[in-house]
C-alpha positions in Angstrom: 8.0 11.2 -12.7 11.2 10.3 -10.8 11.6 6.8 -9.2 14.3 4.9 -7.4 14.6 1.1 -7.6 15.9 -1.2 -4.8 16.6 -4.9 -5.4 19.7 -6.8 -4.4 19.7 -8.8 -7.7 21.7 -6.6 -10.2 20.0 -8.1 -13.3 16.5 -7.5 -11.9 17.4 -4.0 -10.7 19.0 -3.0 -14.0 16.3 -4.7 -16.1 13.5 -3.0 -14.2 15.2 0.4 -14.5 15.5 -0.1 -18.3 11.8 -1.0 -18.6 10.7 2.0 -16.6 12.9 4.3 -18.7 11.2 2.9 -21.8 7.9 3.7 -20.1 8.9 7.4 -19.9 9.9 7.4 -16.2 13.1 9.0 -14.9 15.3 6.7 -12.8 16.7 8.9 -9.9 18.9 6.1 -8.6 19.4 2.4 -7.9 20.0 0.6 -4.5 21.2 -2.9 -3.7 20.2 -3.0 0.0 17.8 -1.3 2.5 20.3 1.1 4.0 21.4 2.3 0.6 17.8 2.8 -0.4 16.9 5.0 2.6 19.9 7.2 2.0 19.1 7.4 -1.7 15.5 8.5 -1.0 16.7 11.1 1.5 19.1 12.5 -1.1 16.9 12.4 -4.3 13.4 12.7 -2.9 11.8 10.7 -5.7 8.1 10.5 -6.4 8.1 6.8 -5.9 10.4 4.2 -4.4 10.1 0.7 -5.8 11.2 -1.8 -3.1 11.9 -5.5 -3.1 10.8 -6.9 0.3 13.6 -9.4 0.7 17.0 -7.7 0.8 20.4 -8.2 2.4 21.6 -9.2 4.9 18.9 -11.7 6.0 16.7 -11.6 2.9 13.5 -11.6 5.0 11.8 -8.2 5.5 14.5 -5.6 5.2 12.8 -4.0 2.3 9.5 -3.7 4.2 11.3 -2.1 7.2 13.0 0.3 4.8 9.7 1.2 3.3 8.2 2.0 6.7 11.3 4.2 7.5 10.9 6.0 4.2 7.2 6.7 5.0 8.3 8.3 8.3 11.2 10.3 6.9 9.9 11.2 3.4 6.1 11.0 3.5 5.8 12.6 0.1 7.5 9.7 -1.5 5.1 6.9 -2.6 6.1 3.3 -1.9 5.6 0.4 -4.3 6.6 -2.9 -2.7 7.4 -5.9 -4.9 7.3 -9.4 -3.5 8.0 -12.9 -5.0 5.3 -14.5 -2.8 1.9 -13.5 -1.4 2.3 -12.5 2.2 -0.8 -10.9 3.6 1.0 -10.1 6.9 3.5 -7.9 5.0 0.6 -6.0 3.3 -1.1 -5.6 6.7 2.0 -4.2 8.2 2.6 -1.8 5.3 -0.9 -0.5 5.4 -1.2 -0.3 9.2 0.0 3.3 9.1 -2.3 4.4 6.3 -3.0 3.4 2.7 -2.2 6.7 1.0 0.6 6.4 -1.5 1.3 2.7 -1.0 1.3 -0.3 -3.3 2.0 -4.0 -2.9 2.4 -6.1 -6.0 3.7 -9.5 -6.9 6.9 -9.5 -9.0 5.1 -11.3 -11.8 3.1 -8.1 -12.5 6.4 -6.5 -13.6 6.1 -8.2 -16.9 3.1 -6.1 -17.8 4.8 -2.8 -18.3 1.5 -0.9 -18.8 0.0 -2.2 -15.5 3.3 -1.5 -13.7 3.5 2.1 -15.0 -0.2 2.7 -14.1 0.4 1.4 -10.5 3.5 3.6 -10.1 1.5 6.6 -11.2 -1.4 5.8 -8.9 0.9 5.5 -5.9 2.7 8.8 -6.9 -0.7 10.5 -6.8 -1.4 9.3 -3.3 -3.5 6.3 -4.3 -3.3 2.7 -3.3 -2.4 -0.4 -5.3 -2.9 -4.0 -4.0 -2.2 -7.1 -5.9 -5.5 -9.1 -6.4 -4.0 -12.2 -4.9 -3.0 -10.3 -1.8 -6.5 -8.8 -1.5 -8.0 -12.2 -1.9 -5.9 -13.6 1.0 -6.7 -10.5 3.2 -10.4 -10.6 2.6 -10.3 -14.4 3.1 -13.3 -15.3 1.0 -14.9 -15.0 -2.4 -17.8 -12.6 -2.6 -19.3 -14.2 -5.7 -20.1 -10.8 -7.3 -21.7 -9.4 -4.2 -20.8 -5.8 -3.3 -19.5 -5.9 0.3 -20.2 -2.2 0.7 -23.9 -2.2 -0.4 -25.1 -2.7 3.2 -23.2 0.4 4.5 -25.0 3.6 5.0 -24.0 6.7 3.0 -22.3 8.1 6.1 -20.5 4.8 6.8 -19.2 4.8 3.2 -17.9 8.3 3.8 -16.2 7.4 7.0 -14.6 4.3 5.3 -13.4 6.4 2.4 -11.6 8.7 4.8 -10.2 5.7 6.6 -8.8 4.6 3.3 -7.0 7.9 3.1 -5.2 7.0 6.3 -7.1 9.5 8.5 -7.5 8.9 12.2 -10.9 8.9 13.9 -10.2 12.4 15.2 -9.3 13.7 11.8 -12.5 12.1 10.3 -14.6 13.8 13.0 -13.1 17.1 12.2 -13.6 16.6 8.4 -17.3 15.5 8.9 -18.1 18.0 11.6 -19.2 15.3 14.1 -17.8 14.1 17.4 -15.1 11.5 17.7 -17.5 9.3 19.6 -19.8 9.3 16.6 -17.0 8.3 14.3 -16.1 5.4 16.6 -19.7 4.2 16.5 -19.6 4.3 12.7 -16.3 2.4 12.6 -17.8 -0.3 14.8 -20.8 -0.6 12.6 -18.6 -0.8 9.5 -16.6 -3.7 11.1 -19.9 -5.5 12.0 -21.4 -5.0 8.5 -18.2 -6.2 6.7 -18.0 -9.2 9.1 -14.7 -8.3 10.6 -14.7 -9.8 14.1 -12.1 -8.7 16.7 -9.1 -10.9 16.4 -5.5 -10.7 17.7 -4.2 -11.8 14.3 -5.9 -9.2 12.1 -5.9 -5.4 11.9 -9.7 -4.8 11.3 -9.1 -1.2 10.2 -6.7 -2.3 7.5 -9.0 -5.2 6.4 -11.9 -2.7 6.1 -9.8 -0.4 3.9 -8.7 -3.4 1.8 -12.3 -4.4 1.3 -13.2 -0.8 0.3 -10.3 -0.5 -2.2 -11.1 -3.9 -3.7 -14.7 -3.0 -4.2 -14.0 0.3 -6.0 
């Protein structure tokens, strides 16, 4: 599996590359800023791009914006974003265009090489990886062992699983051989069952997918 690593800190960048090499991954290239990363991905077409969120010049969200650009230009490349802090808003923005082949982990997880390698592999295969602390903040409450999906019907679970693949209502309707209006009704019911009220600050579709992924 070929990966590229982007981090403005040379020690972290080189150290992570060495760890991944020891785990049996091929390092296709290293980048120190967002622009370099985008060019590197276009040239090398790796299986996964590992991206630090805060990169030059402002050290705010350059990595996140680069990740979204990569998804648009090279959709076959998985994205694993690493962050020093829990920022649910970043996760929501990253997932807003679909959860397929996307991961968001805290940098502290890098110390567990087995977990990191497993996350990279899952993202490369089109799966999703979300740090438990990010999920906790997104969901906003502890479920105390309760399965949040148990009250969904079989059809609603099916719709939600397709939403988790990043499919639109139209694509879901085609897949399930139903009308788009029927899918819309199922989606509204899912939001109601998962207690996701309409809010200008939250993306309910993403929150529903996060809940689904966390419960699997």
